[in-house]
A tleap script that builds the chain and sets N, CA, C and O, in Angstrom:
source leaprc.protein.ff14SB
mol = sequence {
  NMET GLN PRO ILE ASP ALA LEU ARG ARG ARG
  LEU ARG ASP ARG ARG ARG LYS LEU LEU ARG
  LEU VAL THR ASN THR GLU ASP GLU ILE LEU
  ALA LEU ASP THR ASN VAL PRO ALA GLU LEU
  GLU GLU GLU ALA GLN ASP ALA ARG LEU ALA
  THR VAL LEU VAL TRP LEU ASP ASP ARG ILE
  THR ALA GLU ILE GLU ALA ILE ASP HIE ALA
  LEU THR ARG ILE GLU ARG GLY ASP TYR GLY
  ILE CYS GLU ASP CYS ASP ASP PRO ILE PRO
  LEU GLU ARG LEU HIE ILE LEU PRO ALA VAL
  THR THR CYS VAL HIE CYS ALA ALA ALA ARG
  GLU ALA ALA ALA ARG MET ARG ALA ALA CSER
}
set mol.1.N position { 173.918 -6.241 -97.958 }
set mol.1.CA position { 173.127 -6.934 -98.963 }
set mol.1.C position { 172.816 -5.949 -100.091 }
set mol.1.O position { 172.430 -4.807 -99.843 }
set mol.2.N position { 172.986 -6.399 -101.306 }
set mol.2.CA position { 172.716 -5.604 -102.492 }
set mol.2.C position { 171.184 -5.412 -102.643 }
set mol.2.O position { 170.396 -6.272 -102.249 }
set mol.3.N position { 170.795 -4.266 -103.220 }
set mol.3.CA position { 169.337 -4.025 -103.410 }
set mol.3.C position { 168.645 -5.152 -104.210 }
set mol.3.O position { 167.520 -5.547 -103.905 }
set mol.4.N position { 169.344 -5.650 -105.229 }
set mol.4.CA position { 168.747 -6.727 -106.052 }
set mol.4.C position { 168.552 -7.988 -105.218 }
set mol.4.O position { 167.550 -8.687 -105.374 }
set mol.5.N position { 169.514 -8.286 -104.326 }
set mol.5.CA position { 169.364 -9.469 -103.464 }
set mol.5.C position { 168.163 -9.322 -102.536 }
set mol.5.O position { 167.441 -10.290 -102.297 }
set mol.6.N position { 167.948 -8.122 -102.015 }
set mol.6.CA position { 166.790 -7.898 -101.144 }
set mol.6.C position { 165.488 -8.043 -101.928 }
set mol.6.O position { 164.520 -8.619 -101.431 }
set mol.7.N position { 165.468 -7.518 -103.160 }
set mol.7.CA position { 164.273 -7.650 -104.002 }
set mol.7.C position { 164.041 -9.112 -104.378 }
set mol.7.O position { 162.897 -9.565 -104.403 }
set mol.8.N position { 165.112 -9.858 -104.673 }
set mol.8.CA position { 164.970 -11.287 -104.972 }
set mol.8.C position { 164.332 -12.011 -103.796 }
set mol.8.O position { 163.429 -12.829 -103.974 }
set mol.9.N position { 164.805 -11.706 -102.598 }
set mol.9.CA position { 164.247 -12.354 -101.391 }
set mol.9.C position { 162.788 -12.002 -101.231 }
set mol.9.O position { 161.971 -12.873 -100.934 }
set mol.10.N position { 162.440 -10.729 -101.425 }
set mol.10.CA position { 161.025 -10.334 -101.337 }
set mol.10.C position { 160.158 -11.054 -102.352 }
set mol.10.O position { 159.063 -11.517 -102.031 }
set mol.11.N position { 160.655 -11.147 -103.583 }
set mol.11.CA position { 159.913 -11.839 -104.628 }
set mol.11.C position { 159.710 -13.300 -104.255 }
set mol.11.O position { 158.603 -13.821 -104.390 }
set mol.12.N position { 160.745 -13.961 -103.795 }
set mol.12.CA position { 160.630 -15.386 -103.412 }
set mol.12.C position { 159.662 -15.568 -102.238 }
set mol.12.O position { 158.854 -16.497 -102.235 }
set mol.13.N position { 159.744 -14.684 -101.249 }
set mol.13.CA position { 158.816 -14.763 -100.108 }
set mol.13.C position { 157.380 -14.585 -100.557 }
set mol.13.O position { 156.498 -15.335 -100.139 }
set mol.14.N position { 157.137 -13.588 -101.415 }
set mol.14.CA position { 155.789 -13.352 -101.915 }
set mol.14.C position { 155.291 -14.534 -102.713 }
set mol.14.O position { 154.121 -14.906 -102.616 }
set mol.15.N position { 156.181 -15.134 -103.510 }
set mol.15.CA position { 155.811 -16.298 -104.305 }
set mol.15.C position { 155.366 -17.458 -103.431 }
set mol.15.O position { 154.366 -18.117 -103.717 }
set mol.16.N position { 156.130 -17.707 -102.340 }
set mol.16.CA position { 155.759 -18.787 -101.414 }
set mol.16.C position { 154.381 -18.528 -100.812 }
set mol.16.O position { 153.555 -19.438 -100.731 }
set mol.17.N position { 154.131 -17.285 -100.389 }
set mol.17.CA position { 152.830 -16.950 -99.793 }
set mol.17.C position { 151.696 -17.157 -100.803 }
set mol.17.O position { 150.638 -17.690 -100.467 }
set mol.18.N position { 151.934 -16.731 -102.033 }
set mol.18.CA position { 150.906 -16.874 -103.069 }
set mol.18.C position { 150.648 -18.341 -103.390 }
set mol.18.O position { 149.503 -18.730 -103.618 }
set mol.19.N position { 151.688 -19.153 -103.410 }
set mol.19.CA position { 151.487 -20.582 -103.690 }
set mol.19.C position { 150.620 -21.217 -102.612 }
set mol.19.O position { 149.743 -22.027 -102.914 }
set mol.20.N position { 150.866 -20.844 -101.332 }
set mol.20.CA position { 149.988 -21.364 -100.267 }
set mol.20.C position { 148.562 -20.870 -100.482 }
set mol.20.O position { 147.613 -21.637 -100.319 }
set mol.21.N position { 148.405 -19.623 -100.837 }
set mol.21.CA position { 147.068 -19.049 -101.024 }
set mol.21.C position { 146.343 -19.716 -102.188 }
set mol.21.O position { 145.153 -20.015 -102.079 }
set mol.22.N position { 147.039 -19.955 -103.299 }
set mol.22.CA position { 146.400 -20.575 -104.458 }
set mol.22.C position { 146.001 -22.013 -104.121 }
set mol.22.O position { 144.961 -22.490 -104.576 }
set mol.23.N position { 146.810 -22.695 -103.338 }
set mol.23.CA position { 146.461 -24.061 -102.911 }
set mol.23.C position { 145.174 -24.042 -102.069 }
set mol.23.O position { 144.279 -24.867 -102.249 }
set mol.24.N position { 145.116 -23.079 -101.153 }
set mol.24.CA position { 143.908 -22.976 -100.307 }
set mol.24.C position { 142.688 -22.600 -101.156 }
set mol.24.O position { 141.593 -23.114 -100.925 }
set mol.25.N position { 142.867 -21.724 -102.119 }
set mol.25.CA position { 141.748 -21.328 -102.989 }
set mol.25.C position { 141.263 -22.501 -103.805 }
set mol.25.O position { 140.059 -22.713 -103.943 }
set mol.26.N position { 142.203 -23.276 -104.355 }
set mol.26.CA position { 141.810 -24.438 -105.136 }
set mol.26.C position { 141.117 -25.485 -104.260 }
set mol.26.O position { 140.186 -26.153 -104.709 }
set mol.27.N position { 141.564 -25.627 -103.027 }
set mol.27.CA position { 140.900 -26.537 -102.096 }
set mol.27.C position { 139.465 -26.084 -101.816 }
set mol.27.O position { 138.561 -26.914 -101.717 }
set mol.28.N position { 139.253 -24.779 -101.691 }
set mol.28.CA position { 137.906 -24.243 -101.477 }
set mol.28.C position { 137.014 -24.516 -102.696 }
set mol.28.O position { 135.843 -24.864 -102.545 }
set mol.29.N position { 137.571 -24.356 -103.898 }
set mol.29.CA position { 136.803 -24.603 -105.114 }
set mol.29.C position { 136.410 -26.067 -105.165 }
set mol.29.O position { 135.263 -26.394 -105.470 }
set mol.30.N position { 137.352 -26.949 -104.869 }
set mol.30.CA position { 137.050 -28.396 -104.861 }
set mol.30.C position { 136.001 -28.740 -103.805 }
set mol.30.O position { 135.132 -29.579 -104.045 }
set mol.31.N position { 136.076 -28.115 -102.669 }
set mol.31.CA position { 135.086 -28.345 -101.599 }
set mol.31.C position { 133.699 -27.928 -102.063 }
set mol.31.O position { 132.719 -28.611 -101.766 }
set mol.32.N position { 133.602 -26.823 -102.784 }
set mol.32.CA position { 132.299 -26.383 -103.322 }
set mol.32.C position { 131.767 -27.404 -104.314 }
set mol.32.O position { 130.566 -27.670 -104.351 }
set mol.33.N position { 132.651 -27.973 -105.115 }
set mol.33.CA position { 132.215 -28.937 -106.125 }
set mol.33.C position { 131.699 -30.222 -105.495 }
set mol.33.O position { 130.866 -30.907 -106.088 }
set mol.34.N position { 132.174 -30.554 -104.318 }
set mol.34.CA position { 131.753 -31.808 -103.692 }
set mol.34.C position { 130.566 -31.641 -102.741 }
set mol.34.O position { 129.947 -32.623 -102.333 }
set mol.35.N position { 130.256 -30.392 -102.394 }
set mol.35.CA position { 129.101 -30.137 -101.512 }
set mol.35.C position { 127.807 -30.395 -102.282 }
set mol.35.O position { 127.708 -30.116 -103.477 }
set mol.36.N position { 126.832 -30.927 -101.576 }
set mol.36.CA position { 125.501 -31.102 -102.137 }
set mol.36.C position { 124.576 -30.138 -101.406 }
set mol.36.O position { 124.110 -30.424 -100.303 }
set mol.37.N position { 124.313 -28.986 -102.036 }
set mol.37.CA position { 123.512 -27.968 -101.344 }
set mol.37.C position { 122.077 -28.449 -101.068 }
set mol.37.O position { 121.477 -29.167 -101.867 }
set mol.38.N position { 121.562 -28.034 -99.928 }
set mol.38.CA position { 120.219 -28.445 -99.539 }
set mol.38.C position { 119.148 -27.596 -100.224 }
set mol.38.O position { 118.042 -28.077 -100.470 }
set mol.39.N position { 119.461 -26.372 -100.525 }
set mol.39.CA position { 118.467 -25.479 -101.109 }
set mol.39.C position { 118.996 -24.769 -102.328 }
set mol.39.O position { 120.205 -24.644 -102.521 }
set mol.40.N position { 118.077 -24.306 -103.148 }
set mol.40.CA position { 118.459 -23.587 -104.378 }
set mol.40.C position { 119.248 -22.320 -104.071 }
set mol.40.O position { 120.212 -22.011 -104.772 }
set mol.41.N position { 118.858 -21.587 -103.042 }
set mol.41.CA position { 119.574 -20.337 -102.661 }
set mol.41.C position { 121.011 -20.646 -102.273 }
set mol.41.O position { 121.933 -19.923 -102.649 }
set mol.42.N position { 121.193 -21.701 -101.535 }
set mol.42.CA position { 122.549 -22.105 -101.127 }
set mol.42.C position { 123.367 -22.493 -102.343 }
set mol.42.O position { 124.564 -22.210 -102.398 }
set mol.43.N position { 122.752 -23.125 -103.301 }
set mol.43.CA position { 123.433 -23.506 -104.546 }
set mol.43.C position { 123.867 -22.245 -105.322 }
set mol.43.O position { 124.969 -22.197 -105.870 }
set mol.44.N position { 122.999 -21.240 -105.360 }
set mol.44.CA position { 123.353 -19.990 -106.042 }
set mol.44.C position { 124.500 -19.271 -105.329 }
set mol.44.O position { 125.393 -18.720 -105.973 }
set mol.45.N position { 124.466 -19.282 -104.010 }
set mol.45.CA position { 125.582 -18.668 -103.242 }
set mol.45.C position { 126.882 -19.401 -103.517 }
set mol.45.O position { 127.925 -18.771 -103.693 }
set mol.46.N position { 126.833 -20.711 -103.555 }
set mol.46.CA position { 128.023 -21.509 -103.850 }
set mol.46.C position { 128.563 -21.179 -105.251 }
set mol.46.O position { 129.773 -21.096 -105.460 }
set mol.47.N position { 127.648 -20.996 -106.192 }
set mol.47.CA position { 128.068 -20.680 -107.570 }
set mol.47.C position { 128.751 -19.325 -107.628 }
set mol.47.O position { 129.758 -19.158 -108.317 }
set mol.48.N position { 128.194 -18.344 -106.893 }
set mol.48.CA position { 128.834 -17.009 -106.850 }
set mol.48.C position { 130.197 -17.089 -106.176 }
set mol.48.O position { 131.164 -16.490 -106.646 }
set mol.49.N position { 130.272 -17.830 -105.073 }
set mol.49.CA position { 131.539 -17.977 -104.382 }
set mol.49.C position { 132.570 -18.674 -105.264 }
set mol.49.O position { 133.741 -18.294 -105.273 }
set mol.50.N position { 132.137 -19.691 -106.003 }
set mol.50.CA position { 133.032 -20.400 -106.889 }
set mol.50.C position { 133.578 -19.457 -107.970 }
set mol.50.O position { 134.754 -19.532 -108.327 }
set mol.51.N position { 132.728 -18.578 -108.483 }
set mol.51.CA position { 133.160 -17.600 -109.488 }
set mol.51.C position { 134.219 -16.682 -108.924 }
set mol.51.O position { 135.228 -16.417 -109.577 }
set mol.52.N position { 133.997 -16.195 -107.720 }
set mol.52.CA position { 134.987 -15.306 -107.066 }
set mol.52.C position { 136.276 -16.067 -106.807 }
set mol.52.O position { 137.361 -15.529 -107.027 }
set mol.53.N position { 136.181 -17.299 -106.347 }
set mol.53.CA position { 137.373 -18.066 -106.054 }
set mol.53.C position { 138.179 -18.359 -107.315 }
set mol.53.O position { 139.409 -18.332 -107.283 }
set mol.54.N position { 137.501 -18.637 -108.421 }
set mol.54.CA position { 138.198 -18.882 -109.694 }
set mol.54.C position { 138.889 -17.593 -110.141 }
set mol.54.O position { 140.036 -17.620 -110.588 }
set mol.55.N position { 138.184 -16.463 -110.019 }
set mol.55.CA position { 138.802 -15.161 -110.368 }
set mol.55.C position { 140.036 -14.914 -109.520 }
set mol.55.O position { 141.080 -14.514 -110.036 }
set mol.56.N position { 139.917 -15.153 -108.206 }
set mol.56.CA position { 141.033 -14.949 -107.298 }
set mol.56.C position { 142.200 -15.867 -107.652 }
set mol.56.O position { 143.354 -15.439 -107.647 }
set mol.57.N position { 141.899 -17.129 -107.960 }
set mol.57.CA position { 142.920 -18.090 -108.342 }
set mol.57.C position { 143.666 -17.607 -109.602 }
set mol.57.O position { 144.888 -17.719 -109.692 }
set mol.58.N position { 142.909 -17.071 -110.566 }
set mol.58.CA position { 143.514 -16.547 -111.794 }
set mol.58.C position { 144.433 -15.382 -111.496 }
set mol.58.O position { 145.532 -15.301 -112.043 }
set mol.59.N position { 143.995 -14.479 -110.636 }
set mol.59.CA position { 144.814 -13.301 -110.254 }
set mol.59.C position { 146.098 -13.734 -109.555 }
set mol.59.O position { 147.176 -13.219 -109.850 }
set mol.60.N position { 145.977 -14.685 -108.627 }
set mol.60.CA position { 147.152 -15.169 -107.907 }
set mol.60.C position { 148.115 -15.820 -108.883 }
set mol.60.O position { 149.318 -15.565 -108.827 }
set mol.61.N position { 147.605 -16.654 -109.774 }
set mol.61.CA position { 148.436 -17.324 -110.761 }
set mol.61.C position { 149.150 -16.303 -111.637 }
set mol.61.O position { 150.332 -16.471 -111.936 }
set mol.62.N position { 148.465 -15.264 -112.046 }
set mol.62.CA position { 149.110 -14.213 -112.865 }
set mol.62.C position { 150.215 -13.522 -112.085 }
set mol.62.O position { 151.261 -13.206 -112.650 }
set mol.63.N position { 150.006 -13.282 -110.809 }
set mol.63.CA position { 151.057 -12.638 -109.998 }
set mol.63.C position { 152.240 -13.569 -109.833 }
set mol.63.O position { 153.383 -13.114 -109.883 }
set mol.64.N position { 152.005 -14.853 -109.640 }
set mol.64.CA position { 153.108 -15.820 -109.537 }
set mol.64.C position { 153.920 -15.839 -110.832 }
set mol.64.O position { 155.150 -15.889 -110.795 }
set mol.65.N position { 153.227 -15.800 -111.984 }
set mol.65.CA position { 153.911 -15.770 -113.260 }
set mol.65.C position { 154.769 -14.515 -113.404 }
set mol.65.O position { 155.886 -14.577 -113.918 }
set mol.66.N position { 154.247 -13.384 -112.950 }
set mol.66.CA position { 155.018 -12.130 -113.006 }
set mol.66.C position { 156.244 -12.211 -112.103 }
set mol.66.O position { 157.314 -11.726 -112.470 }
set mol.67.N position { 156.104 -12.806 -110.950 }
set mol.67.CA position { 157.229 -12.981 -110.038 }
set mol.67.C position { 158.256 -13.913 -110.667 }
set mol.67.O position { 159.454 -13.633 -110.610 }
set mol.68.N position { 157.810 -15.016 -111.268 }
set mol.68.CA position { 158.732 -15.943 -111.921 }
set mol.68.C position { 159.487 -15.237 -113.030 }
set mol.68.O position { 160.682 -15.471 -113.208 }
set mol.69.N position { 158.816 -14.384 -113.775 }
set mol.69.CA position { 159.451 -13.629 -114.844 }
set mol.69.C position { 160.518 -12.689 -114.262 }
set mol.69.O position { 161.615 -12.581 -114.810 }
set mol.70.N position { 160.195 -12.016 -113.158 }
set mol.70.CA position { 161.149 -11.119 -112.513 }
set mol.70.C position { 162.375 -11.894 -112.011 }
set mol.70.O position { 163.511 -11.449 -112.176 }
set mol.71.N position { 162.130 -13.058 -111.397 }
set mol.71.CA position { 163.249 -13.875 -110.909 }
set mol.71.C position { 164.123 -14.354 -112.064 }
set mol.71.O position { 165.346 -14.400 -111.935 }
set mol.72.N position { 163.513 -14.709 -113.182 }
set mol.72.CA position { 164.285 -15.092 -114.372 }
set mol.72.C position { 165.123 -13.930 -114.857 }
set mol.72.O position { 166.284 -14.113 -115.223 }
set mol.73.N position { 164.555 -12.739 -114.865 }
set mol.73.CA position { 165.298 -11.550 -115.322 }
set mol.73.C position { 166.443 -11.249 -114.361 }
set mol.73.O position { 167.497 -10.792 -114.802 }
set mol.74.N position { 166.273 -11.489 -113.070 }
set mol.74.CA position { 167.378 -11.292 -112.122 }
set mol.74.C position { 168.513 -12.237 -112.484 }
set mol.74.O position { 169.671 -11.824 -112.544 }
set mol.75.N position { 168.188 -13.514 -112.727 }
set mol.75.CA position { 169.204 -14.503 -113.070 }
set mol.75.C position { 169.903 -14.161 -114.397 }
set mol.75.O position { 171.107 -14.373 -114.541 }
set mol.76.N position { 169.151 -13.641 -115.347 }
set mol.76.CA position { 169.718 -13.257 -116.661 }
set mol.76.C position { 170.537 -11.986 -116.583 }
set mol.76.O position { 171.387 -11.722 -117.433 }
set mol.77.N position { 170.265 -11.196 -115.544 }
set mol.77.CA position { 170.995 -9.939 -115.410 }
set mol.77.C position { 170.328 -8.719 -116.031 }
set mol.77.O position { 170.925 -7.645 -116.093 }
set mol.78.N position { 169.078 -8.887 -116.494 }
set mol.78.CA position { 168.407 -7.742 -117.096 }
set mol.78.C position { 167.213 -7.234 -116.261 }
set mol.78.O position { 166.364 -6.490 -116.752 }
set mol.79.N position { 167.177 -7.653 -114.999 }
set mol.79.CA position { 166.147 -7.148 -114.092 }
set mol.79.C position { 166.363 -5.679 -113.857 }
set mol.79.O position { 167.503 -5.233 -113.726 }
set mol.80.N position { 165.297 -4.922 -113.801 }
set mol.80.CA position { 165.386 -3.491 -113.564 }
set mol.80.C position { 165.575 -2.669 -114.823 }
set mol.80.O position { 165.768 -1.455 -114.762 }
set mol.81.N position { 165.518 -3.337 -115.962 }
set mol.81.CA position { 165.598 -2.655 -117.266 }
set mol.81.C position { 164.208 -2.724 -117.893 }
set mol.81.O position { 163.613 -3.798 -117.977 }
set mol.82.N position { 163.698 -1.586 -118.328 }
set mol.82.CA position { 162.372 -1.536 -118.952 }
set mol.82.C position { 162.346 -2.431 -120.194 }
set mol.82.O position { 163.224 -2.346 -121.053 }
set mol.83.N position { 161.340 -3.277 -120.273 }
set mol.83.CA position { 161.222 -4.185 -121.448 }
set mol.83.C position { 160.810 -3.436 -122.715 }
set mol.83.O position { 160.974 -3.954 -123.820 }
set mol.84.N position { 160.283 -2.235 -122.566 }
set mol.84.CA position { 159.832 -1.477 -123.751 }
set mol.84.C position { 160.905 -0.544 -124.294 }
set mol.84.O position { 161.117 -0.487 -125.505 }
set mol.85.N position { 161.587 0.190 -123.410 }
set mol.85.CA position { 162.525 1.206 -123.893 }
set mol.85.C position { 163.975 0.942 -123.515 }
set mol.85.O position { 164.862 1.686 -123.934 }
set mol.86.N position { 164.235 -0.091 -122.738 }
set mol.86.CA position { 165.573 -0.462 -122.289 }
set mol.86.C position { 166.220 0.542 -121.333 }
set mol.86.O position { 167.421 0.457 -121.077 }
set mol.87.N position { 165.456 1.477 -120.811 }
set mol.87.CA position { 165.979 2.395 -119.803 }
set mol.87.C position { 165.930 1.704 -118.455 }
set mol.87.O position { 165.119 0.800 -118.253 }
set mol.88.N position { 166.784 2.114 -117.530 }
set mol.88.CA position { 166.719 1.535 -116.180 }
set mol.88.C position { 165.404 1.926 -115.477 }
set mol.88.O position { 164.925 3.052 -115.606 }
set mol.89.N position { 164.848 0.981 -114.745 }
set mol.89.CA position { 163.669 1.271 -113.908 }
set mol.89.C position { 164.203 1.731 -112.573 }
set mol.89.O position { 165.027 1.044 -111.969 }
set mol.90.N position { 163.745 2.900 -112.088 }
set mol.90.CA position { 164.266 3.411 -110.820 }
set mol.90.C position { 164.088 2.400 -109.683 }
set mol.90.O position { 163.058 1.731 -109.591 }
set mol.91.N position { 165.094 2.299 -108.827 }
set mol.91.CA position { 165.072 1.384 -107.706 }
set mol.91.C position { 163.847 1.625 -106.815 }
set mol.91.O position { 163.288 0.677 -106.263 }
set mol.92.N position { 163.435 2.870 -106.674 }
set mol.92.CA position { 162.250 3.190 -105.868 }
set mol.92.C position { 161.018 2.473 -106.421 }
set mol.92.O position { 160.202 1.946 -105.664 }
set mol.93.N position { 160.894 2.459 -107.746 }
set mol.93.CA position { 159.761 1.778 -108.384 }
set mol.93.C position { 159.823 0.273 -108.146 }
set mol.93.O position { 158.801 -0.364 -107.892 }
set mol.94.N position { 161.036 -0.295 -108.231 }
set mol.94.CA position { 161.214 -1.720 -108.001 }
set mol.94.C position { 160.899 -2.085 -106.560 }
set mol.94.O position { 160.358 -3.160 -106.303 }
set mol.95.N position { 161.225 -1.214 -105.618 }
set mol.95.CA position { 160.888 -1.494 -104.222 }
set mol.95.C position { 159.391 -1.518 -104.025 }
set mol.95.O position { 158.886 -2.320 -103.240 }
set mol.96.N position { 158.672 -0.659 -104.717 }
set mol.96.CA position { 157.211 -0.629 -104.585 }
set mol.96.C position { 156.557 -1.802 -105.316 }
set mol.96.O position { 155.667 -2.463 -104.782 }
set mol.97.N position { 157.015 -2.048 -106.550 }
set mol.97.CA position { 156.462 -3.114 -107.404 }
set mol.97.C position { 157.620 -3.995 -107.896 }
set mol.97.O position { 158.090 -3.809 -109.019 }
set mol.98.N position { 158.084 -4.941 -107.088 }
set mol.98.CA position { 159.281 -5.699 -107.450 }
set mol.98.C position { 159.173 -6.516 -108.742 }
set mol.98.O position { 160.198 -6.833 -109.346 }
set mol.99.N position { 157.971 -6.859 -109.173 }
set mol.99.CA position { 157.805 -7.661 -110.386 }
set mol.99.C position { 157.532 -6.796 -111.615 }
set mol.99.O position { 157.245 -7.328 -112.688 }
set mol.100.N position { 157.614 -5.492 -111.479 }
set mol.100.CA position { 157.328 -4.580 -112.588 }
set mol.100.C position { 158.344 -4.761 -113.703 }
set mol.100.O position { 159.516 -5.028 -113.439 }
set mol.101.N position { 157.902 -4.617 -114.955 }
set mol.101.CA position { 158.798 -4.832 -116.089 }
set mol.101.C position { 158.991 -3.590 -116.949 }
set mol.101.O position { 159.753 -3.613 -117.916 }
set mol.102.N position { 158.293 -2.493 -116.596 }
set mol.102.CA position { 158.416 -1.274 -117.401 }
set mol.102.C position { 158.626 -0.057 -116.492 }
set mol.102.O position { 158.257 -0.052 -115.318 }
set mol.103.N position { 159.224 0.955 -117.081 }
set mol.103.CA position { 159.373 2.229 -116.383 }
set mol.103.C position { 157.987 2.902 -116.329 }
set mol.103.O position { 157.030 2.445 -116.956 }
set mol.104.N position { 157.915 3.973 -115.581 }
set mol.104.CA position { 156.624 4.669 -115.411 }
set mol.104.C position { 156.116 5.177 -116.760 }
set mol.104.O position { 154.926 5.062 -117.055 }
set mol.105.N position { 156.991 5.728 -117.567 }
set mol.105.CA position { 156.568 6.300 -118.852 }
set mol.105.C position { 156.009 5.245 -119.776 }
set mol.105.O position { 154.975 5.457 -120.410 }
set mol.106.N position { 156.682 4.105 -119.863 }
set mol.106.CA position { 156.204 3.039 -120.756 }
set mol.106.C position { 154.936 2.388 -120.200 }
set mol.106.O position { 154.056 1.991 -120.964 }
set mol.107.N position { 154.842 2.277 -118.864 }
set mol.107.CA position { 153.613 1.749 -118.255 }
set mol.107.C position { 152.443 2.638 -118.577 }
set mol.107.O position { 151.362 2.150 -118.904 }
set mol.108.N position { 152.646 3.958 -118.489 }
set mol.108.CA position { 151.576 4.891 -118.818 }
set mol.108.C position { 151.195 4.799 -120.301 }
set mol.108.O position { 150.016 4.884 -120.643 }
set mol.109.N position { 152.169 4.629 -121.163 }
set mol.109.CA position { 151.880 4.463 -122.600 }
set mol.109.C position { 151.072 3.209 -122.856 }
set mol.109.O position { 150.140 3.212 -123.661 }
set mol.110.N position { 151.438 2.110 -122.155 }
set mol.110.CA position { 150.685 0.868 -122.312 }
set mol.110.C position { 149.233 1.034 -121.857 }
set mol.110.O position { 148.303 0.574 -122.520 }
set mol.111.N position { 149.058 1.700 -120.709 }
set mol.111.CA position { 147.706 1.931 -120.185 }
set mol.111.C position { 146.887 2.795 -121.114 }
set mol.111.O position { 145.703 2.535 -121.329 }
set mol.112.N position { 147.510 3.830 -121.671 }
set mol.112.CA position { 146.794 4.720 -122.611 }
set mol.112.C position { 146.388 3.929 -123.865 }
set mol.112.O position { 145.278 4.093 -124.372 }
set mol.113.N position { 147.283 3.082 -124.355 }
set mol.113.CA position { 146.954 2.269 -125.530 }
set mol.113.C position { 145.811 1.300 -125.236 }
set mol.113.O position { 144.937 1.082 -126.075 }
set mol.114.N position { 145.828 0.726 -124.039 }
set mol.114.CA position { 144.759 -0.213 -123.660 }
set mol.114.C position { 143.429 0.526 -123.553 }
set mol.114.O position { 142.395 -0.005 -123.957 }
set mol.115.N position { 143.443 1.742 -123.017 }
set mol.115.CA position { 142.199 2.531 -122.940 }
set mol.115.C position { 141.684 2.873 -124.315 }
set mol.115.O position { 140.476 2.852 -124.549 }
set mol.116.N position { 142.587 3.191 -125.233 }
set mol.116.CA position { 142.189 3.521 -126.607 }
set mol.116.C position { 141.546 2.294 -127.277 }
set mol.116.O position { 140.529 2.410 -127.959 }
set mol.117.N position { 142.149 1.134 -127.072 }
set mol.117.CA position { 141.593 -0.102 -127.665 }
set mol.117.C position { 140.226 -0.410 -127.063 }
set mol.117.O position { 139.308 -0.826 -127.769 }
set mol.118.N position { 140.098 -0.204 -125.760 }
set mol.118.CA position { 138.818 -0.479 -125.099 }
set mol.118.C position { 137.732 0.483 -125.549 }
set mol.118.O position { 136.561 0.110 -125.622 }
set mol.119.N position { 138.105 1.696 -125.845 }
set mol.119.CA position { 137.132 2.720 -126.264 }
set mol.119.C position { 136.669 2.508 -127.707 }
set mol.119.O position { 135.591 2.965 -128.087 }
set mol.120.N position { 137.465 1.828 -128.494 }
set mol.120.CA position { 137.071 1.675 -129.917 }
set mol.120.C position { 136.358 0.382 -130.173 }
set mol.120.O position { 135.967 0.107 -131.307 }
savepdb mol mol.pdb
quit
């Protein structure tokens, strides 16, 4: 099996797991919306839990989108190429982060730029 085929399979497996998780998370959010809390404290706890569940749902959705992007790049034939500098992304990096789109150097540059924007 080619390394890209193994990574494609990992990406698809992770995507399936995340879809199940996001469905469960959304079901939990809906259940909170339909509950009628007996006390104010319980209502506050439900509100905090709903906030966490929405945040988790957003994170899962973002990861699914990253996986979809990686799978599209595999089909196009440009998977494993840095989107910023067009250099190959080392296979070791892809094994660790299969949905990654940048090499280590460009990822570090993006993070530094984000820190600079946040500081100003």
